[in-house]
LUMPADO-206087 format. One record per residue (C-alpha): residue number from 1; residue in three letters; z, x, y. Coordinates in steps of 0.5 Angstrom, whole numbers, plus 500, padded with zeros to 3 digits. Last residue first. Layout:
REM LUMPADO-206087
[kolmi NUM; "ALA"; [Z; X; Y]]
...
This chain:
REM LUMPADO-206087
[kolmi 541; "CYS"; [411; 808; 341]]
[kolmi 540; "ARG"; [417; 813; 339]]
[kolmi 539; "VAL"; [420; 818; 342]]
[kolmi 538; "GLY"; [423; 823; 338]]
[kolmi 537; "ASP"; [424; 829; 343]]
[kolmi 536; "ALA"; [425; 825; 350]]
[kolmi 535; "PRO"; [418; 826; 354]]
[kolmi 534; "VAL"; [417; 832; 358]]
[kolmi 533; "THR"; [415; 830; 365]]
[kolmi 532; "GLY"; [410; 836; 368]]
[kolmi 531; "ASP"; [407; 831; 373]]
[kolmi 530; "ILE"; [400; 831; 371]]
[kolmi 529; "PHE"; [400; 833; 364]]
[kolmi 528; "TYR"; [406; 830; 362]]
[kolmi 527; "ASP"; [405; 824; 365]]
[kolmi 526; "ASP"; [398; 823; 362]]
[kolmi 525; "VAL"; [401; 824; 355]]
[kolmi 524; "LEU"; [407; 820; 356]]
[kolmi 523; "ASP"; [403; 814; 359]]
[kolmi 522; "LEU"; [397; 814; 354]]
[kolmi 521; "ILE"; [402; 814; 348]]
[kolmi 520; "CYS"; [406; 808; 351]]
[kolmi 519; "ASP"; [399; 805; 354]]
[kolmi 518; "ASN"; [397; 804; 347]]
[kolmi 517; "SER"; [393; 807; 341]]
[kolmi 516; "ARG"; [386; 810; 341]]
[kolmi 515; "GLY"; [385; 815; 347]]
[kolmi 514; "TYR"; [391; 819; 345]]
[kolmi 513; "ALA"; [393; 817; 338]]
[kolmi 512; "THR"; [390; 821; 332]]
[kolmi 511; "HIS"; [387; 819; 326]]
[kolmi 510; "GLY"; [388; 811; 324]]
[kolmi 509; "GLU"; [394; 806; 323]]
[kolmi 508; "GLY"; [399; 805; 328]]
[kolmi 507; "GLU"; [407; 807; 329]]
[kolmi 506; "TRP"; [405; 813; 335]]
[kolmi 505; "THR"; [411; 818; 334]]
[kolmi 504; "VAL"; [412; 824; 339]]
[kolmi 503; "HIS"; [415; 830; 337]]
[kolmi 502; "VAL"; [417; 836; 342]]
[kolmi 501; "GLY"; [416; 843; 340]]
[kolmi 500; "SER"; [419; 848; 344]]
[kolmi 499; "GLU"; [421; 853; 338]]
[kolmi 498; "LEU"; [415; 851; 334]]
[kolmi 497; "GLN"; [417; 850; 327]]
[kolmi 496; "ASP"; [420; 843; 328]]
[kolmi 495; "ALA"; [414; 840; 332]]
[kolmi 494; "LEU"; [410; 843; 326]]
[kolmi 493; "ALA"; [413; 840; 321]]
[kolmi 492; "THR"; [414; 833; 324]]
[kolmi 491; "SER"; [407; 833; 325]]
[kolmi 490; "TRP"; [405; 835; 318]]
[kolmi 489; "ALA"; [409; 829; 316]]
[kolmi 488; "TYR"; [405; 824; 319]]
[kolmi 487; "PRO"; [399; 826; 315]]
[kolmi 486; "THR"; [393; 829; 318]]
[kolmi 485; "ALA"; [387; 826; 315]]
[kolmi 484; "PRO"; [390; 819; 313]]
[kolmi 483; "ASP"; [394; 818; 319]]
[kolmi 482; "GLY"; [399; 811; 318]]
[kolmi 481; "THR"; [405; 814; 322]]
[kolmi 480; "THR"; [401; 817; 327]]
[kolmi 479; "GLY"; [404; 824; 330]]
[kolmi 478; "ILE"; [404; 827; 337]]
[kolmi 477; "VAL"; [406; 834; 338]]
[kolmi 476; "LEU"; [408; 836; 345]]
[kolmi 475; "ILE"; [409; 843; 347]]
[kolmi 474; "PRO"; [415; 845; 351]]
[kolmi 473; "ASP"; [414; 852; 355]]
[kolmi 472; "ALA"; [413; 858; 350]]
[kolmi 471; "GLY"; [419; 863; 349]]
[kolmi 470; "PRO"; [418; 863; 342]]
[kolmi 469; "ALA"; [411; 861; 339]]
[kolmi 468; "ARG"; [414; 859; 332]]
[kolmi 467; "LEU"; [408; 858; 328]]
[kolmi 466; "PRO"; [410; 857; 320]]
[kolmi 465; "ALA"; [405; 861; 315]]
[kolmi 464; "PRO"; [399; 860; 312]]
[kolmi 463; "GLU"; [395; 867; 311]]
[kolmi 462; "ALA"; [389; 869; 315]]
[kolmi 461; "VAL"; [383; 874; 314]]
[kolmi 460; "PRO"; [380; 871; 308]]
[kolmi 459; "PRO"; [375; 875; 305]]
[kolmi 458; "TYR"; [368; 875; 308]]
[kolmi 457; "THR"; [361; 874; 303]]
[kolmi 456; "TRP"; [364; 868; 301]]
[kolmi 455; "PRO"; [363; 868; 293]]
[kolmi 454; "ALA"; [370; 864; 292]]
[kolmi 453; "CYS"; [369; 860; 298]]
[kolmi 452; "THR"; [366; 854; 295]]
[kolmi 451; "VAL"; [369; 854; 288]]
[kolmi 450; "GLY"; [376; 853; 292]]
[kolmi 449; "GLY"; [374; 846; 293]]
[kolmi 448; "TYR"; [374; 844; 286]]
[kolmi 447; "ALA"; [378; 837; 287]]
[kolmi 446; "LEU"; [377; 832; 293]]
[kolmi 445; "PHE"; [372; 828; 290]]
[kolmi 444; "ARG"; [377; 827; 284]]
[kolmi 443; "GLY"; [383; 825; 288]]
[kolmi 442; "PHE"; [379; 819; 292]]
[kolmi 441; "THR"; [381; 813; 289]]
[kolmi 440; "PRO"; [386; 815; 284]]
[kolmi 439; "SER"; [389; 818; 290]]
[kolmi 438; "ALA"; [396; 822; 289]]
[kolmi 437; "GLU"; [395; 822; 281]]
[kolmi 436; "ILE"; [388; 824; 282]]
[kolmi 435; "LEU"; [390; 830; 286]]
[kolmi 434; "ARG"; [395; 832; 282]]
[kolmi 433; "GLN"; [390; 832; 276]]
[kolmi 432; "GLU"; [385; 836; 280]]
[kolmi 431; "ASP"; [390; 841; 282]]
[kolmi 430; "ALA"; [391; 843; 275]]
[kolmi 429; "LYS"; [383; 843; 274]]
[kolmi 428; "MET"; [383; 848; 280]]
[kolmi 427; "GLU"; [389; 852; 277]]
[kolmi 426; "ALA"; [385; 853; 270]]
[kolmi 425; "PRO"; [378; 854; 273]]
[kolmi 424; "ASP"; [381; 860; 277]]
[kolmi 423; "SER"; [378; 859; 284]]
[kolmi 422; "THR"; [384; 859; 288]]
[kolmi 421; "MET"; [384; 859; 296]]
[kolmi 420; "PRO"; [386; 864; 301]]
[kolmi 419; "TYR"; [385; 860; 308]]
[kolmi 418; "ASP"; [383; 862; 315]]
[kolmi 417; "LEU"; [377; 865; 313]]
[kolmi 416; "CYS"; [374; 860; 308]]
[kolmi 415; "ASN"; [376; 855; 312]]
[kolmi 414; "VAL"; [372; 857; 318]]
[kolmi 413; "ALA"; [366; 858; 314]]
[kolmi 412; "LEU"; [366; 851; 311]]
[kolmi 411; "PHE"; [367; 848; 317]]
[kolmi 410; "ALA"; [362; 851; 321]]
[kolmi 409; "ALA"; [357; 850; 315]]
[kolmi 408; "THR"; [359; 842; 316]]
[kolmi 407; "SER"; [359; 842; 323]]
[kolmi 406; "ASN"; [352; 845; 324]]
[kolmi 405; "SER"; [350; 840; 330]]
[kolmi 404; "ALA"; [346; 834; 332]]
[kolmi 403; "TYR"; [342; 834; 325]]
[kolmi 402; "THR"; [335; 833; 325]]
[kolmi 401; "GLY"; [332; 827; 321]]
[kolmi 400; "ASP"; [329; 823; 326]]
[kolmi 399; "PRO"; [335; 818; 326]]
[kolmi 398; "ARG"; [340; 824; 327]]
[kolmi 397; "ARG"; [345; 827; 322]]
[kolmi 396; "GLU"; [352; 828; 325]]
[kolmi 395; "ALA"; [354; 829; 317]]
[kolmi 394; "SER"; [360; 824; 319]]
[kolmi 393; "LEU"; [355; 820; 322]]
[kolmi 392; "ASP"; [350; 820; 317]]
[kolmi 391; "ALA"; [355; 818; 312]]
[kolmi 390; "LEU"; [356; 812; 316]]
[kolmi 389; "TYR"; [348; 811; 316]]
[kolmi 388; "LEU"; [348; 812; 308]]
[kolmi 387; "MET"; [354; 806; 308]]
[kolmi 386; "ALA"; [349; 802; 312]]
[kolmi 385; "SER"; [343; 803; 307]]
[kolmi 384; "PRO"; [347; 802; 301]]
[kolmi 383; "ASP"; [343; 796; 299]]
[kolmi 382; "GLY"; [344; 793; 292]]
[kolmi 381; "ASP"; [348; 787; 294]]
[kolmi 380; "LEU"; [355; 791; 292]]
[kolmi 379; "ALA"; [352; 796; 297]]
[kolmi 378; "ASP"; [351; 790; 303]]
[kolmi 377; "THR"; [358; 788; 302]]
[kolmi 376; "VAL"; [361; 795; 302]]
[kolmi 375; "ALA"; [357; 797; 309]]
[kolmi 374; "GLN"; [360; 790; 312]]
[kolmi 373; "THR"; [367; 792; 310]]
[kolmi 372; "LEU"; [366; 799; 313]]
[kolmi 371; "THR"; [364; 796; 319]]
[kolmi 370; "PRO"; [370; 791; 319]]
[kolmi 369; "TRP"; [375; 797; 318]]
[kolmi 368; "ASN"; [372; 801; 324]]
[kolmi 367; "GLY"; [378; 799; 329]]
[kolmi 366; "ASN"; [382; 802; 323]]
[kolmi 365; "ASP"; [380; 809; 325]]
[kolmi 364; "TYR"; [379; 814; 321]]
[kolmi 363; "LEU"; [378; 810; 315]]
[kolmi 362; "PRO"; [371; 809; 318]]
[kolmi 361; "LEU"; [369; 816; 316]]
[kolmi 360; "ILE"; [372; 815; 308]]
[kolmi 359; "PHE"; [366; 810; 306]]
[kolmi 358; "GLY"; [361; 814; 308]]
[kolmi 357; "GLN"; [363; 821; 305]]
[kolmi 356; "VAL"; [364; 816; 299]]
[kolmi 355; "PHE"; [357; 814; 299]]
[kolmi 354; "THR"; [355; 821; 300]]
[kolmi 353; "SER"; [358; 824; 294]]
[kolmi 352; "VAL"; [357; 818; 290]]
[kolmi 351; "PRO"; [349; 819; 290]]
[kolmi 350; "VAL"; [345; 816; 296]]
[kolmi 349; "LEU"; [338; 817; 295]]
[kolmi 348; "ARG"; [333; 817; 301]]
[kolmi 347; "GLY"; [328; 812; 301]]
[kolmi 346; "ASP"; [329; 809; 308]]
[kolmi 345; "ASP"; [332; 803; 305]]
[kolmi 344; "ALA"; [337; 807; 301]]
[kolmi 343; "THR"; [337; 808; 294]]
[kolmi 342; "MET"; [343; 808; 290]]
[kolmi 341; "PRO"; [345; 813; 285]]
[kolmi 340; "GLU"; [346; 811; 278]]
[kolmi 339; "ARG"; [353; 813; 274]]
[kolmi 338; "GLU"; [356; 816; 280]]
[kolmi 337; "VAL"; [354; 809; 284]]
[kolmi 336; "ALA"; [357; 805; 279]]
[kolmi 335; "ALA"; [364; 809; 279]]
[kolmi 334; "PHE"; [364; 809; 286]]
[kolmi 333; "LEU"; [364; 801; 286]]
[kolmi 332; "GLU"; [369; 801; 280]]
[kolmi 331; "GLN"; [374; 805; 285]]
[kolmi 330; "ILE"; [372; 800; 290]]
[kolmi 329; "GLN"; [374; 794; 285]]
[kolmi 328; "ARG"; [380; 798; 283]]
[kolmi 327; "VAL"; [383; 798; 291]]
[kolmi 326; "GLY"; [381; 790; 291]]
[kolmi 325; "ASP"; [385; 789; 285]]
[kolmi 324; "ASP"; [391; 793; 287]]
[kolmi 323; "VAL"; [391; 789; 294]]
[kolmi 322; "SER"; [391; 783; 290]]
[kolmi 321; "GLY"; [386; 778; 288]]
[kolmi 320; "SER"; [379; 779; 291]]
[kolmi 319; "TYR"; [375; 784; 295]]
[kolmi 318; "PRO"; [369; 783; 298]]
[kolmi 317; "CYS"; [372; 780; 304]]
[kolmi 316; "GLU"; [369; 775; 309]]
[kolmi 315; "ALA"; [375; 770; 310]]
[kolmi 314; "GLY"; [380; 775; 313]]
[kolmi 313; "GLN"; [387; 777; 310]]
[kolmi 312; "GLN"; [384; 780; 305]]
[kolmi 311; "CYS"; [381; 785; 309]]
[kolmi 310; "ASP"; [388; 788; 312]]
[kolmi 309; "ALA"; [390; 789; 305]]
[kolmi 308; "VAL"; [384; 793; 303]]
[kolmi 307; "TYR"; [385; 797; 309]]
[kolmi 306; "ALA"; [392; 799; 308]]
[kolmi 305; "ARG"; [390; 800; 301]]
[kolmi 304; "VAL"; [385; 805; 303]]
[kolmi 303; "ALA"; [389; 808; 308]]
[kolmi 302; "LYS"; [395; 810; 303]]
[kolmi 301; "GLU"; [390; 813; 298]]
[kolmi 300; "PHE"; [387; 817; 305]]
[kolmi 299; "GLY"; [394; 820; 306]]
[kolmi 298; "ASP"; [395; 821; 299]]
[kolmi 297; "ALA"; [389; 825; 298]]
[kolmi 296; "GLN"; [390; 828; 305]]
[kolmi 295; "GLY"; [397; 831; 303]]
[kolmi 294; "LEU"; [394; 834; 296]]
[kolmi 293; "THR"; [388; 837; 300]]
[kolmi 292; "ILE"; [393; 840; 305]]
[kolmi 291; "GLU"; [397; 843; 299]]
[kolmi 290; "GLU"; [391; 846; 296]]
[kolmi 289; "ASN"; [389; 849; 303]]
[kolmi 288; "SER"; [396; 852; 303]]
[kolmi 287; "LEU"; [401; 849; 308]]
[kolmi 286; "SER"; [405; 853; 313]]
[kolmi 285; "PRO"; [400; 851; 319]]
[kolmi 284; "ASP"; [402; 844; 318]]
[kolmi 283; "ILE"; [397; 840; 322]]
[kolmi 282; "ALA"; [398; 835; 328]]
[kolmi 281; "GLY"; [394; 829; 330]]
[kolmi 280; "ASP"; [395; 830; 337]]
[kolmi 279; "LEU"; [397; 837; 340]]
[kolmi 278; "VAL"; [399; 837; 347]]
[kolmi 277; "LEU"; [399; 843; 351]]
[kolmi 276; "ARG"; [402; 844; 358]]
[kolmi 275; "GLY"; [402; 851; 359]]
[kolmi 274; "ALA"; [402; 857; 354]]
[kolmi 273; "ARG"; [401; 863; 358]]
[kolmi 272; "GLY"; [407; 866; 356]]
[kolmi 271; "PRO"; [407; 864; 349]]
[kolmi 270; "PHE"; [400; 868; 348]]
[kolmi 269; "LEU"; [399; 869; 340]]
[kolmi 268; "GLU"; [404; 864; 338]]
[kolmi 267; "ALA"; [401; 859; 343]]
[kolmi 266; "TYR"; [394; 860; 342]]
[kolmi 265; "THR"; [395; 859; 334]]
[kolmi 264; "ALA"; [399; 852; 336]]
[kolmi 263; "GLY"; [393; 850; 340]]
[kolmi 262; "LEU"; [388; 852; 334]]
[kolmi 261; "GLN"; [392; 848; 329]]
[kolmi 260; "THR"; [392; 842; 334]]
[kolmi 259; "GLY"; [385; 843; 335]]
[kolmi 258; "TYR"; [384; 842; 327]]
[kolmi 257; "SER"; [387; 835; 329]]
[kolmi 256; "PHE"; [386; 833; 336]]
[kolmi 255; "GLY"; [387; 839; 342]]
[kolmi 254; "LEU"; [389; 837; 349]]
[kolmi 253; "TYR"; [390; 844; 353]]
[kolmi 252; "THR"; [393; 846; 360]]
[kolmi 251; "LEU"; [393; 854; 359]]
[kolmi 250; "THR"; [397; 858; 364]]
[kolmi 249; "PRO"; [395; 862; 370]]
[kolmi 248; "ASP"; [389; 858; 371]]
[kolmi 247; "SER"; [383; 862; 374]]
[kolmi 246; "VAL"; [377; 858; 371]]
[kolmi 245; "LEU"; [375; 865; 368]]
[kolmi 244; "ALA"; [383; 866; 366]]
[kolmi 243; "ARG"; [383; 860; 361]]
[kolmi 242; "LEU"; [376; 861; 358]]
[kolmi 241; "ILE"; [379; 868; 356]]
[kolmi 240; "ASP"; [385; 865; 353]]
[kolmi 239; "MET"; [381; 860; 349]]
[kolmi 238; "ASP"; [377; 866; 346]]
[kolmi 237; "ARG"; [383; 869; 343]]
[kolmi 236; "ALA"; [384; 862; 340]]
[kolmi 235; "ALA"; [377; 862; 337]]
[kolmi 234; "SER"; [379; 869; 334]]
[kolmi 233; "GLY"; [385; 867; 331]]
[kolmi 232; "THR"; [382; 861; 328]]
[kolmi 231; "ASP"; [377; 865; 324]]
[kolmi 230; "VAL"; [369; 865; 326]]
[kolmi 229; "HIS"; [369; 873; 325]]
[kolmi 228; "GLY"; [366; 874; 318]]
[kolmi 227; "LEU"; [360; 869; 319]]
[kolmi 226; "VAL"; [358; 873; 326]]
[kolmi 225; "GLU"; [356; 879; 321]]
[kolmi 224; "GLY"; [350; 875; 319]]
[kolmi 223; "THR"; [348; 868; 320]]
[kolmi 222; "ARG"; [342; 867; 316]]
[kolmi 221; "GLU"; [343; 872; 310]]
[kolmi 220; "ALA"; [351; 871; 310]]
[kolmi 219; "CYS"; [350; 863; 310]]
[kolmi 218; "LEU"; [344; 864; 305]]
[kolmi 217; "ASP"; [349; 868; 300]]
[kolmi 216; "ALA"; [354; 863; 301]]
[kolmi 215; "PHE"; [350; 857; 299]]
[kolmi 214; "GLU"; [347; 861; 293]]
[kolmi 213; "LYS"; [354; 863; 290]]
[kolmi 212; "ALA"; [356; 856; 291]]
[kolmi 211; "GLU"; [350; 853; 287]]
[kolmi 210; "ALA"; [352; 858; 281]]
[kolmi 209; "THR"; [359; 856; 282]]
[kolmi 208; "LEU"; [358; 848; 282]]
[kolmi 207; "LEU"; [353; 849; 276]]
[kolmi 206; "ALA"; [358; 853; 272]]
[kolmi 205; "LEU"; [364; 848; 274]]
[kolmi 204; "LEU"; [360; 842; 271]]
[kolmi 203; "GLU"; [358; 845; 265]]
[kolmi 202; "ASP"; [365; 848; 264]]
[kolmi 201; "ASP"; [368; 841; 266]]
[kolmi 200; "SER"; [363; 837; 261]]
[kolmi 199; "ALA"; [357; 834; 264]]
[kolmi 198; "ASP"; [357; 826; 262]]
[kolmi 197; "VAL"; [356; 824; 269]]
[kolmi 196; "PRO"; [350; 828; 270]]
[kolmi 195; "TYR"; [350; 831; 277]]
[kolmi 194; "SER"; [347; 828; 284]]
[kolmi 193; "GLU"; [344; 831; 289]]
[kolmi 192; "GLN"; [342; 827; 295]]
[kolmi 191; "ARG"; [346; 831; 300]]
[kolmi 190; "ALA"; [344; 837; 298]]
[kolmi 189; "ALA"; [336; 835; 299]]
[kolmi 188; "ASP"; [338; 833; 306]]
[kolmi 187; "GLN"; [342; 839; 308]]
[kolmi 186; "GLU"; [335; 843; 305]]
[kolmi 185; "ALA"; [331; 839; 310]]
[kolmi 184; "ALA"; [335; 840; 316]]
[kolmi 183; "ASP"; [336; 847; 315]]
[kolmi 182; "TYR"; [342; 850; 311]]
[kolmi 181; "CYS"; [346; 856; 313]]
[kolmi 180; "ARG"; [347; 858; 320]]
[kolmi 179; "VAL"; [354; 859; 323]]
[kolmi 178; "PRO"; [353; 859; 331]]
[kolmi 177; "THR"; [353; 863; 337]]
[kolmi 176; "SER"; [355; 857; 341]]
[kolmi 175; "ARG"; [351; 851; 342]]
[kolmi 174; "GLY"; [354; 848; 336]]
[kolmi 173; "VAL"; [360; 852; 332]]
[kolmi 172; "GLY"; [360; 859; 330]]
[kolmi 171; "ARG"; [365; 861; 336]]
[kolmi 170; "PRO"; [368; 855; 338]]
[kolmi 169; "ASP"; [364; 850; 342]]
[kolmi 168; "PHE"; [367; 848; 349]]
[kolmi 167; "GLY"; [370; 843; 353]]
[kolmi 166; "LEU"; [373; 843; 360]]
[kolmi 165; "ILE"; [376; 837; 364]]
[kolmi 164; "ASP"; [377; 839; 371]]
[kolmi 163; "TYR"; [384; 836; 372]]
[kolmi 162; "ASP"; [388; 831; 377]]
[kolmi 161; "GLU"; [383; 825; 378]]
[kolmi 160; "ARG"; [380; 826; 371]]
[kolmi 159; "LEU"; [387; 826; 368]]
[kolmi 158; "ARG"; [389; 819; 372]]
[kolmi 157; "GLU"; [382; 816; 370]]
[kolmi 156; "SER"; [384; 818; 362]]
[kolmi 155; "ALA"; [381; 824; 359]]
[kolmi 154; "VAL"; [379; 825; 352]]
[kolmi 153; "TYR"; [376; 818; 351]]
[kolmi 152; "ASP"; [373; 817; 358]]
[kolmi 151; "LEU"; [369; 824; 356]]
[kolmi 150; "SER"; [366; 821; 350]]
[kolmi 149; "ASP"; [359; 824; 350]]
[kolmi 148; "ARG"; [359; 830; 354]]
[kolmi 147; "VAL"; [366; 832; 353]]
[kolmi 146; "ILE"; [366; 830; 346]]
[kolmi 145; "ALA"; [359; 834; 345]]
[kolmi 144; "VAL"; [361; 840; 349]]
[kolmi 143; "GLY"; [368; 840; 345]]
[kolmi 142; "SER"; [364; 840; 338]]
[kolmi 141; "GLY"; [367; 840; 332]]
[kolmi 140; "GLY"; [366; 845; 327]]
[kolmi 139; "PRO"; [374; 846; 325]]
[kolmi 138; "GLY"; [374; 840; 325]]
[kolmi 137; "GLY"; [378; 838; 331]]
[kolmi 136; "PRO"; [376; 835; 338]]
[kolmi 135; "ASN"; [378; 841; 343]]
[kolmi 134; "VAL"; [380; 840; 350]]
[kolmi 133; "LEU"; [381; 845; 356]]
[kolmi 132; "LEU"; [384; 841; 362]]
[kolmi 131; "THR"; [383; 845; 368]]
[kolmi 130; "GLY"; [387; 846; 374]]
[kolmi 129; "GLN"; [391; 842; 380]]
[kolmi 128; "ALA"; [384; 838; 382]]
[kolmi 127; "ASP"; [384; 834; 388]]
[kolmi 126; "GLY"; [380; 828; 386]]
[kolmi 125; "THR"; [375; 826; 381]]
[kolmi 124; "ALA"; [376; 833; 378]]
[kolmi 123; "ASP"; [369; 836; 376]]
[kolmi 122; "ALA"; [367; 835; 369]]
[kolmi 121; "ARG"; [366; 842; 365]]
[kolmi 120; "ILE"; [361; 844; 359]]
[kolmi 119; "ALA"; [362; 851; 355]]
[kolmi 118; "SER"; [358; 855; 350]]
[kolmi 117; "ILE"; [361; 861; 348]]
[kolmi 116; "ASP"; [356; 867; 346]]
[kolmi 115; "ILE"; [357; 873; 342]]
[kolmi 114; "SER"; [359; 880; 344]]
[kolmi 113; "ALA"; [358; 887; 340]]
[kolmi 112; "ARG"; [362; 894; 339]]
[kolmi 111; "GLY"; [366; 894; 345]]
[kolmi 110; "PRO"; [371; 889; 343]]
[kolmi 109; "ASP"; [373; 893; 336]]
[kolmi 108; "ALA"; [379; 889; 333]]
[kolmi 107; "TYR"; [377; 883; 337]]
[kolmi 106; "ASP"; [371; 883; 334]]
[kolmi 105; "LEU"; [365; 879; 336]]
[kolmi 104; "PRO"; [368; 880; 343]]
[kolmi 103; "VAL"; [367; 874; 348]]
[kolmi 102; "GLU"; [361; 872; 353]]
[kolmi 101; "ILE"; [361; 865; 356]]
[kolmi 100; "THR"; [355; 861; 357]]
[kolmi 99; "ALA"; [356; 855; 363]]
[kolmi 98; "CYS"; [355; 848; 364]]
[kolmi 97; "SER"; [356; 843; 369]]
[kolmi 96; "PHE"; [357; 836; 368]]
[kolmi 95; "GLU"; [355; 829; 372]]
[kolmi 94; "GLU"; [347; 829; 369]]
[kolmi 93; "GLU"; [347; 833; 363]]
[kolmi 92; "CYS"; [347; 840; 367]]
[kolmi 91; "ASP"; [348; 843; 373]]
[kolmi 90; "GLU"; [349; 850; 373]]
[kolmi 89; "TRP"; [356; 854; 372]]
[kolmi 88; "ARG"; [354; 862; 372]]
[kolmi 87; "VAL"; [360; 866; 370]]
[kolmi 86; "GLU"; [361; 873; 372]]
[kolmi 85; "GLN"; [365; 877; 368]]
[kolmi 84; "GLU"; [372; 879; 369]]
[kolmi 83; "TYR"; [376; 877; 363]]
[kolmi 82; "PHE"; [370; 880; 358]]
[kolmi 81; "SER"; [370; 886; 362]]
[kolmi 80; "ARG"; [378; 887; 361]]
[kolmi 79; "LEU"; [378; 887; 354]]
[kolmi 78; "ASP"; [378; 894; 352]]
[kolmi 77; "GLU"; [383; 895; 358]]
[kolmi 76; "PRO"; [388; 891; 354]]
[kolmi 75; "VAL"; [390; 885; 358]]
[kolmi 74; "ASP"; [396; 884; 363]]
[kolmi 73; "GLY"; [394; 878; 368]]
[kolmi 72; "ILE"; [388; 875; 368]]
[kolmi 71; "ALA"; [390; 869; 373]]
[kolmi 70; "ALA"; [393; 874; 378]]
[kolmi 69; "PRO"; [386; 877; 378]]
[kolmi 68; "ASP"; [382; 871; 380]]
[kolmi 67; "ALA"; [377; 870; 375]]
[kolmi 66; "THR"; [370; 870; 377]]
[kolmi 65; "GLU"; [365; 864; 379]]
[kolmi 64; "VAL"; [357; 864; 380]]
[kolmi 63; "SER"; [356; 856; 382]]
[kolmi 62; "VAL"; [349; 854; 381]]
[kolmi 61; "SER"; [346; 847; 383]]
[kolmi 60; "GLY"; [349; 846; 390]]
[kolmi 59; "ASP"; [342; 846; 393]]
[kolmi 58; "ALA"; [344; 853; 397]]
[kolmi 57; "SER"; [347; 856; 391]]
[kolmi 56; "THR"; [354; 857; 390]]
[kolmi 55; "GLN"; [358; 864; 390]]
[kolmi 54; "SER"; [365; 864; 388]]
[kolmi 53; "PRO"; [371; 868; 388]]
[kolmi 52; "SER"; [377; 864; 385]]
[kolmi 51; "SER"; [382; 860; 388]]
[kolmi 50; "LEU"; [389; 860; 384]]
[kolmi 49; "THR"; [390; 853; 382]]
[kolmi 48; "CYS"; [397; 849; 383]]
[kolmi 47; "GLY"; [401; 845; 379]]
[kolmi 46; "ALA"; [402; 849; 373]]
[kolmi 45; "LEU"; [405; 855; 377]]
[kolmi 44; "GLY"; [410; 851; 380]]
[kolmi 43; "LEU"; [411; 847; 374]]
[kolmi 42; "VAL"; [413; 854; 371]]
[kolmi 41; "VAL"; [417; 856; 377]]
[kolmi 40; "ALA"; [421; 849; 376]]
[kolmi 39; "VAL"; [423; 850; 369]]
[kolmi 38; "GLY"; [420; 846; 364]]
[kolmi 37; "ALA"; [413; 844; 362]]
[kolmi 36; "LEU"; [408; 845; 357]]
[kolmi 35; "LEU"; [405; 844; 351]]
[kolmi 34; "ALA"; [403; 840; 348]]
[kolmi 33; "PHE"; [383; 837; 320]]
[kolmi 32; "PRO"; [376; 839; 308]]
[kolmi 31; "PRO"; [377; 833; 311]]
[kolmi 30; "ARG"; [375; 839; 313]]
[kolmi 29; "ARG"; [380; 842; 316]]
[kolmi 28; "ARG"; [384; 839; 319]]
[kolmi 27; "ALA"; [382; 832; 317]]
[kolmi 26; "PRO"; [382; 833; 320]]
[kolmi 25; "PRO"; [385; 840; 317]]
[kolmi 24; "SER"; [383; 840; 310]]
[kolmi 23; "VAL"; [380; 835; 307]]
[kolmi 22; "PRO"; [378; 838; 300]]
[kolmi 21; "ALA"; [370; 838; 300]]
[kolmi 20; "ILE"; [367; 832; 298]]
[kolmi 19; "GLY"; [363; 831; 291]]
[kolmi 18; "ARG"; [363; 836; 286]]
[kolmi 17; "PRO"; [356; 839; 289]]
[kolmi 16; "THR"; [360; 839; 295]]
[kolmi 15; "VAL"; [359; 835; 301]]
[kolmi 14; "PRO"; [363; 836; 308]]
[kolmi 13; "PRO"; [369; 833; 309]]
[kolmi 12; "THR"; [370; 829; 315]]
[kolmi 11; "VAL"; [369; 832; 322]]
[kolmi 10; "PRO"; [373; 826; 326]]
[kolmi 9; "ARG"; [371; 825; 334]]
[kolmi 8; "THR"; [364; 822; 333]]
[kolmi 7; "LEU"; [365; 815; 330]]
[kolmi 6; "SER"; [372; 814; 333]]
[kolmi 5; "PRO"; [369; 816; 340]]
[kolmi 4; "ASP"; [364; 810; 340]]
[kolmi 3; "GLN"; [358; 814; 344]]
[kolmi 2; "THR"; [358; 814; 351]]
[kolmi 1; "MET"; [351; 814; 354]]
């Protein structure tokens, strides 16, 4: 059964002892988060699929495929076995086929060990011109889940006719070789934990530091060496193996939120193999973690004001007075929950961190604002169950108490490798003040994220820097003017950085555009993927 994609795509900020981890890219990264066309020769290659040797079982349930040598191209000899592996595509999940792909644990030493990447494919309903790879964001979002549960969200009927749609769980995520930290009971306990409101900054920091160390040690113990190799650069290299194994000479890709950083990183590493890439809800790769968090604080503050203004136009709105008054009432509600955590109808405690996490999720899509209003109304009447339900969706907790994925753990693991973060108490305190100024409603809940990664077993392997992708074909970058998780300015920044960036604007509210905006965006993206038609730079929908 297809789920509401607006409640499945975003990977929202995981809970930390302070509150909510910095929203980095989807928010991109957390909320603590194109490409091509061009010359006739490129369009010609993108428009035809090179055949790959395959063997199909008698009942059609299993297809064994290998990459066409022409699609593999020139790759290092120590990687060739990964590009030439046999892939068993087996019928799964009704109309889909699934496979497990082997990739190197460490691209600096490919022969030492390998890990698994889980993939799912929906065959084209017509004559496929190639494969469209999709990523829903995160980091930590499952591409397997988004294709399985929300295929009509990531691919229109036109796209499904022209392309096989391929989803994958990036390394460390979900069904691929995963990051393992808390089990379900431990995660439930962490999400119900609250802290004394009268604790001093030093006392709170000591608590956070001790718990961060315990969590980091647990992740290292349960995950092992994989924990040091789930960075975005390695995931982008995995995508090139996936591209070759479906025998596409160039990558065709649709990435949302953090998926834009993954796609832009791919283009930077493999500009000659970057095909038609669309990056929707873009992250600015030149920003530090602290700058990303600050941008998201400002974005969510604007979103909550837009939400309150919209609510006050209706008859059943719990916020009285002006927009300022309504936002202040939300802040007072948060403060009340912080002083005295609430209890849901299933007996679980709802501290302010979990309450705020539930509140943030519907801000990703203005179509869910009425749901948020009902949850707030219930909470004001003493029942936080609806808000806890939203927080459970954010954390991917099932009604039976299990968790559908390891998105929170993967989110933290990728971010700790991708971003150097300050853990100096004075600097974090100064960051908190900037966050509160940018967002009186959410800022304090986004502070002190550097504590989480300070004791991480593996140091960062990347630094923020502009991505240029020189020589790549046109890369479509989409920004939404009212996007709280990946603010609009980030999309213009990424499009400007990419030498072949083409910027498209959707004038709307919520996170990302394709699949939830209007026919203007839908047609621009579909025309680009299907016909290679590049829209004018700066077009607005």
